N, C-alpha and C positions, 0 to 999 in steps of 0.2 A: 595598658598594663594589666588591668583587671577585666574580668568577664563583664561585658555590657549587659548581659541578661541579668546578672546578679545586681549590678549597679542600678538598673532601671526598676527593680522591685521597690514598691513603696509600702509603708505602713498603712493598713486600712484606715481611711478617714473616720470610720466609725470608732475605731480604737483611739485615734487622735482626739476626736470630740470627747470621748469618755475621759481621757486624761486631762483635757482642758476643763471639763466640768469639775473633776476632783480638785484641780488646782484652784479654780475660782471659789469652790465651796470652802476650801481651807483658808484662802486669803480673805474672803469677805464674811465668812460665817453664814452665808445664805444657804437655805435648803433648796434643793432642786428636785423637781419631779422628773424621773428618769425614764424617758421614752426612747432612748437612743440604741440600746443594745438588744440583740436577739438572743440573749441569755435566758435560760429557763430558770424561773425563780423557785421552783419546787425542788425538794431533795430527791435524789435517786431513790426509787422504791426499795424498801428494806430487803425484800426477797432477792434482789439483784446484789445488794451489798453482801448479804449473807452467803451467796453463792461464791463471790470472790474470796471472802474470808475462808470458806471451806476449802477452796482450791489452794489457797496459801498454806492452810494447815496440812494439806495433802503433800506439800513440798513441790508444787508445780511452779518452780521458779527457775528452771533451766532454760537454755535457748529454745525459742519456739520453733514449731514446724514451719518450714518455708511455705508461704502462701496461705497458711491458716490451718488450725486443728480440725480434724474430721468431726469432732463433736459439735463445734460451732457450724461447720459447713452443712452438716445434716439438718441442723435447726434452721439454717437459712433456706435450704432447699424446700423444706416443709412450709416455711413462711411465704416464700415466693409462689408456691403452688396454691396455697389456700387464700392468701390475702391479695397478692398481685395478679393471680391467674396466669402466672408464667410457668409453662410446663417444659419438660425435657431438659432441665438443668441438672448437671452432675457436679461433683466436687471440683473437677478440673476446670469448670467454667467460672469458679468463684475465687477471688483473692481477698483475703482479709487485710485491711489497711488501718493506719492510724487516723481514723476519722474520715468523714466524707471529704474533707479538704485535701488530704493526701491522695485520695482516689481521683478527685477532679484534676489535681495537678499532674498525676501520672498520665491521664488521658490527654490533656493538653500537650504534654511532653511528647506523646506518641505522634502528634501532628505538628511537630516543631517546624516553624518557619512557613507553615501552610496558611491558607486563608480559612478563617472560621467565621461563622455568623452567629448572632444571638439576638433575642428580642430585648429591646430596651423599654423600660429601665432594666438594668442587669445588676446582679449582686456585685458589690464593690470589689470583692476579692478576685473575681474574674478579671476585672480591669487592672487592678493594682498589683496582682501577684501572678496569676497563672499566665496571662497574656504576655507580659514582658519577660517572664522566666522562660517561656517556650518560644519567644520571639514570633508570636502569632500575629498575622495580619487579621485583626478582629474587626468585623464590620457590624455595626449595630443597626437592627431593623426596628424602627419605633412601632410600638403598639399604638392603636388608635386611642382617642381620648377616653373611650369606654373600656380600654384595655383589650379590645378584640384584635384579631390578626388581619393584617393587610397581606393577602396572598400574592398580589401582584408584586409588591415590594420583595416578599420572600423569594418568589421564583426568580426575580431579576438578579438577586444577589447570590442565590444558591448555585447558580449554573456553574461557576468556576470555584466553588468552595470545596473543602475537604471535610469540614465538620460543622454541625449545627449544635449549639448549646441550648438545651431546653430544660427549664426549671418549672416544675409543677408539683404541688401548689407553689405559687410564685412569691418570691422575695424580690421587690418590696411591696407589691400591690395587693397581695392576698387573693389573687385570681387563681381559679382552678381551670386549667385548660380542659375543655370538655372532650369526650370520646370523639365527637365529630371533628373537632379542631385538630386533635392529635392524629386522627386518621388522614386528614387532608395534608397535614405537615409531613407525615411519613410518606405519603404518596409523592409529594414534591421531591423529597430527598431520594426516594427510590428512583425517580425519573432520571436523576443526575448522579446516582450512585454515591450519595453523600452520607457519611457516618453521622449518627445522632448520639450526643452525650446527654443522657437523661438523668438529671439531678432531682432525686425524689426525697430530699431531706425531710419534708413536711408531710409525708404521705398519710400519716394518721390524723393530722390536725385539719379536719374538715367540718363544716357546719351545715345544719339544717338538712341532713340527709344527703348532702352532696357526697359523691364517692370519687376518690382518687382513681384515675384511669392510668395504669402504667403502660407506657409505650412498649415496654419489653414484651408484652403479651401478643403484640402484632407479629405477623409473619414476615419479618424483615431482619435479616441476620446482622445488618450493620448498625445495631443499636447497642450501646454500652451503658448499662445502668450503674449509678453510684448511689449508695444508701448509707445511712448513718444511724447510730443509736442515740445521738445527741438530743434530738428534739422529742422523739416519742417517749423515751425513757428517762428524760432529764439527766443524761449522761454526758453533758458537754465537756467536762474535764477528763473523762475517761479516754477520749481519743480512740474511738472504735467505730469502724465502718467497713464496707466491703464493696468491691467492684464485681459486676456480673457481665460476662460476655458470652454470647452463644458460640463465638469462635474461640475454640480452646487454644489455638495458637496465640491469639491476642492475649488471652488470660495468662498464658505462660510468660509473655513479655511483661505484663504488669507484675507478675510474681517476681520476676528477676529485678524489675525496677524497684519494687518495694524492698526486696532483700538488699539491694545496693544502698538504698537510702537509710533503712532502719533495722535491717535484719529481722523484721517481723514484729508482730504485736505480742506482748507478754501473754503467756498461756493462761494465767489466772484471770486476766481481763477477758479473754475469749470464753472461758468457762462461765463467767458472769453474763456475757452476751448470750451464750447458749441458753442459760436459764431465763433470761429476759424474753427470748423468743418462744421457748418451749412451754413455759408455765402460763398457759392461755388464761387460766382463771385469774391469776394475779395480774397478768397483763391487762385484761379487760377491766379489772377493778381500778388499777392505777391510772390507765388512760382515760377511763370514764370520769375519774375525779379531776384530772387535769382539764378535760374538755368542759366539764360542768362549770369550772371557774372561768375558762377562756370565753365561753359564751357570754357570761355576765359582763366580762371586761370588754369584749368586742362590741356588744350592744351599747354599753355606756359610752364607749369611745366614739362609735359611729353616730349615735343620736346626739351626743354632746357637740361634736364638730358640725354636724348637719344643721344644728340650731343656730350657729353663728353666721350672721349675714355676711355673704361674700365668699365663704368657704365652699369650694366645689368638690363634691363627692360623686364620681360617676356611677358607683355601684357599691353595695355592701360587700365587704370581704367575705369570700367563700371558704378560705383556708389559710393556713399558717397563722401567725399572730401579729400581722402588720396591717396598717391602713395608710394610704398614700394620697392625701387630699391635695388639691390645687389651691394655692394662695395668690394667684396672679393678680387678683383684683386689689391686693394690698400693696403692690410694688409700684412706687412712683416712676414716672417717665424720666428719662435723661440720666439715669445712673450709669456708672461704669460697669463693665462686665462683672468684676468681682463683687461690687456693691449690689448689683442686680440679683445675683444668685444667693447672696447671704443676707439680704435685707430682712426678710421675715424670720429666718433662722436666728439672726442676732437680736431682733426684737423679743423673740420668745426666750432666748437665753437670758436677756436682761430681766425678764419676768420670772426667771427661775424654772424654765421649762426646757429640757434638753431633748432635741430631736436630731434627725439627720437630713441635711439639705439635699435636694433632688439631684444636683450635679455629681454627687458621689456615685450615682447609679447610671452615669453615662451622659451622652450629648443632648438628651431630650428631657422633657419634664423638669426644666430648670426651676420652676416656681412651685414644685411640689415639695412636701416634706414627708419623711417616713416616721410614723409613730409605731413603736413596738409596745404591746401591752403584756409582754411575757413575764415581766417582774413587778408591774404596778398593780396594786389591788384597787378595788372599787373606790375607796375613799381617796386614794391618790389620783385616780383618773378624774374624779369629780373636782378635786382641787386644781388639777392641771387644766381642765376645761375652763374653770373660772378665771385662771390666770391668762389663758390664751385670749379669751373674750375681752378681758380688760386691756391686754396689751395691744390688741388690734383695733379697738373701738374707743378707748378713752383718750 
């Protein structure tokens, strides 16, 4: 009777875990160290808030321009040119959407019922929301233990695929796909005329001089970039993002899809986004402040986990604000499948530490846990490490 695509959508397990933590905290009075959400703990910079208030005071509250206001599009074009090194983009190549999540969903919808591939571990919303909604045949290509790419596996699966989902910097591992890796991936996709969905949500969150390399800058038309203001500018609740396609016909399809779903993003929100991108002095100041804190948190998280006997960390995270260690040495033999994947997760929950278990991110890395340090300060991280060590070794 109902649409199977709608019925098959699931709530993100990350959200479900957060709701479980809230329930347990209320029932038991226990305090939890919260490593489970990819929420930004900082407030939206004031210069962006002021720009939205100014737009509201100007009366910019009518129906928005379909596809996005030219003021924001001009700011996006400048940002793409200077930061992403993506040239030749015009306003007709850009569609403003309600967050990166809507942008990703529209691209998956474009390839409805087709085969798509993506590197595992993969963000849970791809698996729980976009794939079932678009009825996609999604094949996971596991990264190696050190999170490097197995190109033989990639080529074997890409031959009959329509779309490759690529996320860099990567959620949940913190990996940054290098220029050389991306060039090889693009060449494989070019060989078989496969489209690439480039999810660049964490493009500004990189460490130790590492630079984000945008696939969009390469000379391959079949790349669709999806960007968001959520992470760089602490604007998660604003729901503002954009799609970029070098193919204007595709961009027009996305514009119509966005219009059908939402009738566009409020103009006052877009004016705030334009200010976020255009005011380079304030952008540098706010992003630098965020990153200064993220460096402290990442280092404390990495060194603390690495000091616990039995925890495996293949490499130090290069970007985003996640770390994805392997806890397989702590999982007893002979457990059922459900017990196996939840064993360490449950031990840490009992110790007051909330994480996300590895199977939320696909069929591989079942004994890994994702830790987000986007909202936890240094003191909380240190307490969390103490609890983890005690739970695993006492």
